[in-house]
N, CA and C atoms as a LAMMPS dump frame, in Angstrom:
ITEM: TIMESTEP
0
ITEM: NUMBER OF ATOMS
159
ITEM: BOX BOUNDS ff ff ff
-5.0000000000000000e+02 5.0000000000000000e+02
-5.0000000000000000e+02 5.0000000000000000e+02
-5.0000000000000000e+02 5.0000000000000000e+02
ITEM: ATOMS id mol type element x y z
1 1 1 N -0.228 -7.403 -4.864
2 1 2 C 0.814 -6.865 -4.048
3 1 3 C 2.083 -7.646 -4.332
4 2 1 N 3.185 -6.931 -4.252
5 2 2 C 4.484 -7.571 -4.409
6 2 3 C 5.461 -6.936 -3.431
7 3 1 N 6.507 -7.668 -3.114
8 3 2 C 7.502 -7.165 -2.186
9 3 3 C 8.878 -7.364 -2.772
10 4 1 N 9.715 -6.336 -2.624
11 4 2 C 11.113 -6.395 -3.007
12 4 3 C 11.916 -5.829 -1.847
13 5 1 N 12.59 -6.697 -1.095
14 5 2 C 13.278 -6.247 0.109
15 5 3 C 12.26 -5.691 1.089
16 6 1 N 12.491 -4.495 1.634
17 6 2 C 11.55 -3.923 2.594
18 6 3 C 10.379 -3.195 1.938
19 7 1 N 10.386 -3.078 0.599
20 7 2 C 9.355 -2.306 -0.103
21 7 3 C 8.212 -3.191 -0.576
22 8 1 N 6.982 -2.771 -0.288
23 8 2 C 5.787 -3.484 -0.725
24 8 3 C 5.011 -2.571 -1.661
25 9 1 N 4.576 -3.104 -2.801
26 9 2 C 3.845 -2.328 -3.798
27 9 3 C 2.471 -2.943 -4.011
28 10 1 N 1.436 -2.097 -3.971
29 10 2 C 0.065 -2.522 -4.276
30 10 3 C -0.367 -1.809 -5.541
31 11 1 N -1.011 -2.527 -6.447
32 11 2 C -1.474 -1.94 -7.698
33 11 3 C -2.96 -2.183 -7.87
34 12 1 N -3.559 -1.366 -8.732
35 12 2 C -4.988 -1.488 -9
36 12 3 C -5.308 -2.824 -9.676
37 13 1 N -6.581 -3.157 -9.634
38 13 2 C -7.105 -4.289 -10.386
39 13 3 C -8.025 -3.743 -11.466
40 14 1 N -8.526 -4.593 -12.344
41 14 2 C -9.275 -4.132 -13.516
42 14 3 C -10.476 -3.253 -13.184
43 15 1 N -11.185 -3.527 -12.091
44 15 2 C -12.401 -2.765 -11.795
45 15 3 C -12.144 -1.426 -11.112
46 16 1 N -10.921 -1.114 -10.702
47 16 2 C -10.666 0.198 -10.104
48 16 3 C -9.435 0.869 -10.714
49 17 1 N -9.182 0.584 -12.004
50 17 2 C -8.01 1.137 -12.669
51 17 3 C -8.13 2.64 -12.879
52 18 1 N -9.342 3.159 -12.939
53 18 2 C -9.552 4.59 -13.147
54 18 3 C -10.534 5.096 -12.103
55 19 1 N -10.128 6.081 -11.341
56 19 2 C -10.99 6.658 -10.308
57 19 3 C -11.356 8.079 -10.756
58 20 1 N -12.638 8.376 -10.919
59 20 2 C -13.029 9.705 -11.384
60 20 3 C -12.743 10.776 -10.337
61 21 1 N -12.626 12.022 -10.786
62 21 2 C -12.424 13.128 -9.85
63 21 3 C -13.545 13.123 -8.823
64 22 1 N -13.191 13.227 -7.558
65 22 2 C -14.167 13.181 -6.472
66 22 3 C -14.531 11.771 -6.052
67 23 1 N -14.046 10.771 -6.786
68 23 2 C -14.334 9.384 -6.452
69 23 3 C -13.393 8.891 -5.36
70 24 1 N -13.592 7.661 -4.942
71 24 2 C -12.704 7.103 -3.933
72 24 3 C -12.569 5.601 -4.13
73 25 1 N -11.537 5.073 -3.551
74 25 2 C -11.278 3.633 -3.574
75 25 3 C -10.857 3.23 -2.175
76 26 1 N -11.417 2.16 -1.69
77 26 2 C -10.998 1.62 -0.402
78 26 3 C -10.258 0.324 -0.657
79 27 1 N -9.21 0.097 0.116
80 27 2 C -8.479 -1.15 -0.034
81 27 3 C -7.866 -1.542 1.296
82 28 1 N -7.524 -2.769 1.378
83 28 2 C -6.889 -3.278 2.582
84 28 3 C -6.153 -4.556 2.237
85 29 1 N -5.444 -5.074 3.184
86 29 2 C -4.752 -6.336 2.97
87 29 3 C -4.543 -7.024 4.304
88 30 1 N -4.347 -8.3 4.234
89 30 2 C -4.068 -9.109 5.406
90 30 3 C -2.662 -9.681 5.224
91 31 1 N -1.844 -9.556 6.232
92 31 2 C -0.462 -10.02 6.103
93 31 3 C -0.022 -10.752 7.364
94 32 1 N 0.926 -11.612 7.18
95 32 2 C 1.554 -12.3 8.306
96 32 3 C 3.064 -12.286 8.083
97 33 1 N 3.812 -12.514 9.126
98 33 2 C 5.252 -12.629 8.995
99 33 3 C 5.761 -13.587 10.042
100 34 1 N 6.947 -14.096 9.785
101 34 2 C 7.495 -15.07 10.716
102 34 3 C 8.877 -14.666 11.223
103 35 1 N 9.273 -13.439 10.963
104 35 2 C 10.553 -12.922 11.45
105 35 3 C 10.301 -11.732 12.362
106 36 1 N 11.346 -11.21 12.946
107 36 2 C 11.196 -10.028 13.8
108 36 3 C 11.64 -8.786 13.029
109 37 1 N 10.905 -8.454 11.981
110 37 2 C 11.216 -7.277 11.175
111 37 3 C 11.001 -6.001 11.975
112 38 1 N 11.735 -4.963 11.612
113 38 2 C 11.564 -3.654 12.251
114 38 3 C 10.231 -3.035 11.834
115 39 1 N 9.708 -2.137 12.659
116 39 2 C 8.492 -1.413 12.305
117 39 3 C 8.739 -0.579 11.059
118 40 1 N 7.699 -0.333 10.242
119 40 2 C 7.864 0.508 9.056
120 40 3 C 8.336 1.91 9.451
121 41 1 N 9.185 2.489 8.619
122 41 2 C 9.675 3.843 8.898
123 41 3 C 9.016 4.89 8.012
124 42 1 N 8.302 4.475 6.959
125 42 2 C 7.655 5.433 6.064
126 42 3 C 6.588 4.733 5.232
127 43 1 N 5.568 5.493 4.847
128 43 2 C 4.542 5.041 3.914
129 43 3 C 4.383 6.106 2.844
130 44 1 N 4.129 5.669 1.597
131 44 2 C 3.886 6.603 0.505
132 44 3 C 2.679 6.109 -0.286
133 45 1 N 1.88 7.042 -0.786
134 45 2 C 0.735 6.728 -1.63
135 45 3 C 0.839 7.619 -2.859
136 46 1 N 0.941 7.01 -4.03
137 46 2 C 1.161 7.765 -5.274
138 46 3 C 2.32 8.732 -5.141
139 47 1 N 3.354 8.328 -4.436
140 47 2 C 4.547 9.143 -4.288
141 47 3 C 4.507 10.152 -3.148
142 48 1 N 3.344 10.317 -2.513
143 48 2 C 3.209 11.294 -1.413
144 48 3 C 3.352 10.589 -0.075
145 49 1 N 4.045 11.212 0.858
146 49 2 C 4.222 10.661 2.191
147 49 3 C 2.897 10.579 2.934
148 50 1 N 2.726 9.549 3.731
149 50 2 C 1.528 9.363 4.553
150 50 3 C 1.952 9.265 6.006
151 51 1 N 1.044 9.594 6.889
152 51 2 C 1.329 9.532 8.335
153 51 3 C 1.425 8.075 8.783
154 52 1 N 2.281 7.834 9.728
155 52 2 C 2.384 6.512 10.351
156 52 3 C 1.71 6.609 11.707
157 53 1 N 0.794 5.725 11.962
158 53 2 C 0.191 5.844 13.252
159 53 3 C -0.853 4.907 13.529
């Protein structure tokens, strides 16, 4: 994962670089912060908008 300003990018690792049709990948992350940042206003996955909730 990397961050540039308010944008955070997650990329695949070697063992899940290719997902077959009908396959799936689960991922998660643990994060902390020490400022009072605003709540996220949008999420995207492979360029598609995702629900916030």
